C-alpha positions in Angstrom: 18.7 37.1 -13.8 18.6 40.9 -14.0 16.6 43.4 -12.6 16.1 46.7 -14.3 14.4 49.8 -13.0 13.5 53.0 -14.7 13.8 56.1 -12.5 13.7 59.0 -14.5 13.8 60.4 -18.4 15.8 63.3 -19.9 14.7 63.7 -23.4 15.6 67.4 -24.3 12.2 67.6 -25.9 8.3 67.3 -25.5 6.6 64.2 -25.8 2.8 63.1 -25.9 2.7 59.5 -24.8 5.9 57.7 -23.7 6.4 54.1 -23.6 9.0 52.1 -22.1 9.7 48.9 -23.4 12.0 45.9 -22.5 13.3 43.1 -25.1 15.4 40.0 -24.0 16.6 37.4 -26.7 14.6 39.4 -29.3 11.3 39.4 -27.7 9.5 42.0 -25.7 9.2 41.4 -22.1 7.2 44.3 -20.7 5.8 47.5 -22.2 4.9 50.3 -19.8 3.4 53.9 -20.2 5.6 56.2 -18.5 3.3 58.0 -16.4 4.5 57.2 -12.9 8.0 56.0 -12.0 9.8 54.1 -11.0 9.2 51.2 -13.3 10.9 47.8 -12.3 11.4 44.7 -14.3 12.8 41.4 -13.7 14.4 39.6 -16.8 15.3 36.1 -17.0 18.6 36.1 -19.1 21.6 37.5 -19.6 21.1 40.2 -22.2 18.4 42.8 -22.6 17.4 45.9 -24.7 15.5 48.7 -23.8 13.5 50.9 -26.3 11.7 54.3 -25.4 8.7 55.5 -27.8 6.5 58.6 -28.0 3.2 56.9 -29.2 4.5 54.9 -32.2 7.5 57.0 -32.9 10.9 55.5 -31.3 12.9 58.0 -29.6 16.0 55.6 -28.9 17.0 52.5 -27.8 19.9 50.8 -26.0 21.2 47.3 -25.9 23.2 45.3 -23.3 25.1 42.2 -24.8 25.9 39.4 -22.2 29.5 40.2 -22.1 28.7 43.6 -20.4 26.6 41.9 -17.8 28.7 38.7 -17.1 29.9 40.2 -13.6 27.8 41.3 -10.7 26.2 44.9 -11.2 24.2 47.1 -8.7 24.2 50.4 -10.0 22.3 53.5 -11.2 23.4 55.4 -14.1 22.3 58.0 -16.7 22.4 55.8 -20.1 22.1 57.7 -23.4 19.7 56.2 -26.0 20.9 55.5 -29.7 19.5 55.0 -33.0 18.1 51.1 -33.0 20.3 50.5 -35.8 23.4 50.9 -33.6 22.4 51.0 -30.1 24.9 48.6 -28.3 26.1 50.3 -25.0 29.9 51.1 -25.4 30.1 52.8 -21.7 31.8 51.3 -18.8 28.9 51.8 -16.0 31.4 54.1 -14.1 30.2 57.3 -15.3 27.0 58.9 -16.3 26.2 59.5 -20.3 25.5 63.2 -20.7 24.1 63.1 -24.3 20.2 63.3 -24.5 18.0 61.3 -25.0 19.0 59.4 -22.0 17.4 57.6 -19.1 18.3 57.0 -15.4 18.4 53.1 -15.1 19.1 50.9 -12.4 20.8 47.6 -13.5 21.2 45.0 -10.8 22.5 41.7 -11.8 22.5 40.7 -8.1 23.6 37.2 -7.3 22.6 37.8 -3.8 18.9 38.7 -4.9 19.1 35.2 -7.1 20.6 33.3 -4.2 17.8 35.0 -2.0 15.0 33.8 -4.6 16.6 30.4 -4.8 16.5 30.3 -0.8 13.1 31.2 -0.8 11.8 28.9 -3.3 13.9 26.0 -1.9 12.3 27.3 1.6 8.9 27.2 0.1 9.6 23.7 -1.6 10.8 22.4 1.8 7.9 23.6 3.7 5.6 22.4 1.0 7.4 18.9 1.1 7.3 19.0 4.7 3.4 19.7 4.4 3.2 17.0 1.8 5.2 14.6 3.8 2.9 15.4 6.9 0.1 14.9 4.9 1.6 11.6 3.3 2.5 10.5 7.1 -1.2 11.2 8.1 -2.5 9.3 5.3 -0.3 6.7 5.7 -1.2 6.4 9.4 -5.0 6.3 8.1 -4.3 3.5 5.7 -2.3 1.7 8.5 -5.1 2.1 10.9 -7.6 0.8 8.2 -5.2 -2.2 7.5 -4.8 -2.9 11.1 -8.9 -2.5 11.8 -9.3 -4.8 8.8 -6.8 -7.5 10.2 -8.6 -7.2 13.5 -11.9 -7.8 11.9 -10.4 -10.7 9.9 -9.2 -12.4 13.2 -12.3 -11.8 14.9 -14.2 -13.3 12.0 -11.9 -16.3 12.1 -12.2 -16.6 15.8 -16.0 -16.3 15.6 -16.0 -18.8 12.4 -13.9 -21.4 14.7 -16.3 -20.8 17.6 -19.4 -21.1 15.4 -17.9 -24.3 13.7 -17.3 -25.7 17.4 -20.6 -25.1 18.5 -22.1 -26.5 15.6 -20.3 -29.7 16.0 -21.1 -29.8 19.5 -24.8 -29.4 18.7 -24.6 -32.0 16.3 -23.0 -34.3 18.9 -25.7 -33.3 21.4 -28.6 -34.2 18.9 -27.0 -37.1 18.0 -26.6 -38.5 21.6 -30.2 -37.5 22.3 -31.3 -39.6 19.2 -29.3 -42.4 20.6 -30.7 -42.2 23.9 -34.1 -41.9 22.5 -33.8 -45.0 20.4 -32.4 -46.6 23.3 -35.2 -45.6 25.6 -37.7 -46.9 22.8 -36.2 -50.2 22.7 -36.0 -50.6 26.7 -39.4 -49.7 26.8 -40.4 -51.9 24.0 -38.8 -54.7 25.8 -40.4 -53.9 29.2 -43.9 -53.8 27.4 -43.1 -57.3 25.9 -42.0 -58.4 29.4 -45.1 -57.0 30.9 -47.1 -58.7 28.2 -45.5 -62.2 28.8 -46.0 -62.0 32.5 -49.6 -61.1 32.1 -50.0 -64.0 29.8 -48.5 -66.3 32.2 -50.2 -64.7 35.2 -53.8 -65.3 33.6 -53.8 -69.0 33.8 -52.3 -69.3 37.1 -55.0 -66.8 38.3 -57.7 -68.7 36.5 -56.5 -72.1 38.1 -56.5 -70.3 41.6 -60.0 -69.2 40.8 -61.0 -72.8 39.7 -59.4 -74.3 42.9 -61.0 -72.2 44.9 -64.3 -73.0 43.9 -63.7 -76.6 44.1 -62.8 -76.3 47.8 -66.0 -74.5 48.5 -67.8 -77.3 47.1 -66.3 -80.0 49.1 -66.9 -78.0 52.2 -70.5 -77.9 51.4 -70.6 -81.5 51.1 
């Protein structure tokens, strides 16, 4: 990862509308109208090319191949622009270039910055994961609570079901017992009625005989 910042331009000529373009891997990354400096661009790659244009006319360009950016750099230099057909940088990053047109450029292949970005991304990822884990923990607790509630409801239902079954059995027993007692009472009552009827039948002749005997005695007394 390379950070490129344009601080100033020194063209040695007049210009109308100046554009600053950056390419990486032969593709244009960004194009800026040079109206307010500095201009900073972050490049994901190991090479880049800068093109300076006045409108549609190319003033010059400069290319930095990977071999020149394979070490840690953090510097500000005046860099001369060349013809786009042969624009590879052949300096040593130690001295400023003095030929015009040139640009004041900062190149930072800052691994500390990259590590900082990595740490920030890692921290953000950890915070996100922590947030997700917290949410997952909350969701897990909710699900577990629902399962526990369902289990309690199931246990209560089973217990209630057993109670209802037991109550139903007891009720049937009681009804059956009452029915048996009723039948027994009816039979006893029937037997008692029969006995009473027999007694009444037996008692009637005796009573008639007593009445007859009583009449005869009275007649005899009158004689």
